[in-house]
N, C-alpha and C positions, 0 to 999 in steps of 0.2 A: 312069922309075918303071914299075912293073908296073900291070896293070888294077886290082887291088885297092887300090893306092896312090891312083890317080885317083879310084876310086869312094869311098873314105873321104874324100878331100878334097871331093868334091861333097856328100857328106852333111854334113860339118862346116860347109860354107858355108850350109846352110839352118838358120836359128835354129829350135830346136824346144825352147825352155827351159820348164820346168815353171813355171806361174805362181804356184805356192805361194810365200808369204813374199815376199822381195825378189828378183825374177828378175834385176834388173840390166840389163834392156833391155825396151822395149815390145814387142818381137817374140817373143811367147810362143805356146805351143800346138803341137801336133804335126801339124796338118792339112797344111801344105806338105810336110813330110818324109814323111808317110804317102802323099801323093799321088805324090811322087817315086818312093818305093819301089813303089808300085802300078803306075807306068808300067814300071819295070824288070821287075817280075814278069810283067806282061802281055807284054812283049816276049820272055820266055822260054816263053811258052805257058801261063801260069797263068790260071785264071779268078779275077778280082780283085773283091773287094767291100770296102765300107767300113762299119763299124758305129760310129755316133757314140755315144760313152759319155758325154761331157760336150759341151757346145756347142762346135763347131768342133774337137773333140778325139777323132778316131776311131781305133779299131783298123783296120789294113789287113790283109786276109786274102787270100792267094793259094793256091789249091787247084790242084795240078798233075794232069794227066791221068795215068792209070796203066793199062797193059795188064794184062789178067787174068793171074793166077797159074796155073801148070800145074795140071792135075787133081788134086784132093786137097790142095792147098796154099792158104794165104791169106797175102797180103802184109800185114806189120805197118804200121801206120799211125803215121808219125813227124811230130811237130810240132817245127818250128824256130821259136824265138821270142825275138829280142832285143827290147829296148824302144827307142821312137823319141824319147823326151823326155830332156833333160839337166837337170843342176842349174843353179843361178843362175850368171850370168857376172860378177856383181858382185865387184870386187876382183881380177880377173885381171890378170896382168902381161903377157899376150900378146894379140894380136888373137884373140878367141874363136872367130871365124868365118873366119879367114884361111887356115887349112891350110897354114901355112908348114912347110917341110921344112928342117932343119938337122942335120948330123952324124948322119944316119941316123934321125932322129926326125920324126915327123909331129905337129904342134902344133895344138891347138884344142879347144874344149869338145865333149866327146863322143868325142874321138879314141880314148880308152880305154873309156869307159863311156857307151854301148856301140855307138857307130858304127863302131868298129873290128871288133867281133864281127859286126855286121850286114853291113858291107862284105865280111868274109871269107866268111860264109854265102852272100850273094848271088853272090859270085864263084865259089864252089865249084859252085853250081847252074848258073852261066853256063858253066863249063867242061864240066860234064857235058851240058848243052845238051839236043839232041834225043833223048839217050839217057835222060832223066829217066823217060819212061813205061816203060822197060824195066827200071828198077831194081827190085829185089825188095823194095820198100817203097813205099807211098803217101806222098807228101810234101805237107805243108801248112806254109806259112810265115806267120807272124803278126808284125806289128810292133806290140807292145803300147804303148798310151799310158799315161802317169801312174805309171810305176813308181817314180819318185823320191819320190813322195808318194801314199800311199793304195793304190797298185797296182790302180786301178779297172779297167784294161784287162784284166789277167789274172783279176781276180775275176769280171768279166762273162763272159769267155770260158769259165772253168772252170765256171760255172754252167749255160752253154748246151752246151758241146761236150766237156767232159772225157771222157765216154764214147765219143767218136768217135775216140779215139786210143789207141795202146798205149804210147807213150813220148813224152816232152817233153824237148827239149834247149833250155834257156834260155841265150841268149848273154850271158855276163858274163865279164869279164877275170880269168882264172884260171891264166894261164900254161899253158893246155891241160891242166890237171889237172881231174878231174871231181869238182866239189863235190856229193857225194850227200847231205850233211847240213849244216845251218846252224842257228844259234840263232834262236829267236823274239825278238820285241821287244814291250815294253809301255811306253808313254808316258803319263805322267799328272802331275798337279799336286797338291801337298799345301799347304793353306792353314791358317794360324793366324790368329785374330782377336783384337783387343785393344780398347782404348778410347783415343781421341785425348785429348791434353791439351797444354798449353803446355810447351815444353821446359824453361822455368825452374822448372815444378812437376811433375816426372815422377812424383812419388808419387801424383798425382791421376789418372794414367792407367794403362794396362795395355798394356805394350810387346809387340807381337805378334812382333817380331824375337827378343826374349829367349825367348818361348815356343816358337820354332822350334828354338832350340839344342838341348834335349834330344831333339827329334825327329830331327835330323840325327845326333846322337851315337848314338841307338838303332839308326837304320838301319845306320850303319857298324859299330857294335860287336856288334849282336845279329841284325839281319835278314840281313845278307850271310852270316854264318856259317850261318844257317838255309837260305838259298838253296844253299850249298855243302856241304850235308851229304852224306854218302857215297851215299845212295840216289838223289841227284839228279845224281851225276857221270856224264859221258858218256865213253865211251872215245876218242872222236875229238875232240869239242868241248871236253872238260874241264868247267869249272864255269861256273855262271851269274854275271853280273856286274851291278852297279848303278853308274850314274854320275849324280851330281847336277850337272845341266847348267847351271841358271840359279837365281838367287835375287833376289827383288824384294821390297822393303818400304819402307814410308814414303813421305813426300812432300817433307819438308823437315827440315833438321837440328834446327829449333827446334819440331818437332811430334812428340809421342810417337806412333809408328806404330800404326795400328789394324789393319793387315793385313801379312802376309808370306807369300809363295808361293814355293815351290821346285818345279823340274820334274825329273822323274826319267826316265831312260832304262834300262830293265832288260832285259838280253839273257839268255834263259833256255834251258835244255836241254829236250829232249823229255820227260824225267821230270818236270820242273817244270810243263810245259804240261799233262801229264796230271793233275797235282795241282790246277792252276788258280792262275795267278800272281795275278790280281786278288784272288782270295779269300784267298790266302796273305798278301798285303800288308795287306788289311783286318783280318784275324783278328790279325795281329801288332800293328797299331796299337791294336786293341780291347784286347787282352791287356795291352798296356803302359799303357793309359789315357792315351794321348797325345791332347791337345786339338787335333786336326787334321781337316780335311775333305779327302777325296779326290775329285778330278774327273778322270775319264778323258778322254783325247782322244777325238774321234768316230773310231770303228773303230781304237781304240787298240792292239789286240792283233794282231800278226802271227804266225801259228803257225810253229813251227819246221819244218825239212825233215828228214826221216829216211828217205829212199829206200834200201832195203837195197843194200849194195855188192855183194851176190850176184846181183842182178838182171841177167839176161844181156845186156840192152842197155848197163847201166852197165859191165860187164866188157868188152864189145866196144869201147865209146867209150873207156875207160881204156887199153885196149891200143893204141889209135890215137894217144894223147897221152902224158900224164905221170902216169898212175895215178890214184888216188882221193884225196880229201882232204875236210876239213871247213872251215867258215868261220864267223867271228863275226858277219858281216853277213847280211841277209836279201834276198830277191829274189822275183821272180814265181813262181819254181818252187814255193815253199811253197803257193800258193793252188791250183795245179793238182793238187799231191800231196793237199792236204786234200779234194779232190773225187774222189780215188780214182785219178788218173792218175800213174803213176810219172814223176818229173820230176827232172832234175838241171840244174846250171849249169856251163857250160865254154866257154872260148874264149881267144883270144890276148890278150896285154897283162896287166899286173900291177894289182891293185887299189890298190897303193901310188900309182899316178898318177892314180886316178879322183878327181874333185872337187878337184883341186889348182888353184892359181892359174896354173900353166903346164902344164895337162894335155897329155900326149903319149902316143904309142905308137911303138914302133920299127917301121921298114919291114920288118925281118926278121920281127918277131912277126906282122905282118899276112900275109906270104907263108906263114909256118908255120901260121897259122890256116886258110888256104885248103886246104892239104894235109890238115890234121887233119879238117876237116869233110868234105871230099870222100872221104877214105879211109873214114870211118865210113859214109857214105851208100852207097858202092859195096861195102862188105863185108856189109851187112845181107842176111840170107836169109830166105826165106818160112817161114812156120809150117806144120806139118802140121795139116790140118783136125781138129778134135775133140781 
């Protein structure tokens, strides 16, 4: 196996499961992984620091030295940023931390999302090695914590340092295509209330589940078409979508349910974001006179990403890989872009393998990722001052 294969296996072997929900293991949090990455960056000559975003959950930051640009020129400042956390390991059919290799595939939680991209980025930097200061770009590497829930690491970094960079490359499995635009997301709950009664006398109660029926019907018959109106269509992303993910109501079959709650996941285009997705939903419910209460998740809205494909860094990166594309999912790039930093997501592996019970990445993809990142970093050229 090549160095990037070994490095990816080492990263997989470090549990860094996001503690949100049911992690499936007591070994949660990104600290151990961040410290491993910090040691690797330090060995390459970076100045390493850790910024604790949540208890024992830091961002790891590696700032590489850079020699001055020639007179009249300025080196662009490039951010390389995969995330160090993974999703839950509950229900996995393989050893989540084993890093087993079979039939040209490397298995384990994070192999694809995003320890594979992280290994490829780090190996590309390792190959450039002592020449990093001579690159025509200043390089900062950040391992973001908390991407899988809340994106706390990228939010914090964007608030503090977005203005210190010219371009951000987020490590995500995109088959080395450049995701320059993706949909935003809005997670919320809708609740109807009723009045409990004995199941033998339902006429004495008010069934909250039955009250939810017209709400669901209206969402699918009328609200989705509103989200998908022509003015909200995106040439790359297409139309916004709505998914009813869960429904909960009642406590026993012999009690009239006094409460029913559904959970929605709305993925929306940049035009819907400009209109305001939360306001659109509330206005629709009010207009229809539907008896429902909306409860937004904390920090429920993740903005869409819409970095112009014509951005010169996007064009250069796309030429090193497999062109440009969009995505229905969201990632850390959105928070950096919202703070004014042009950002994209790109890296080896396929999103189809992310979060699966037998997550894997091919060894060939890892090798291709190293070439992809290294080629981009070595081809960047300095700006003309002014």
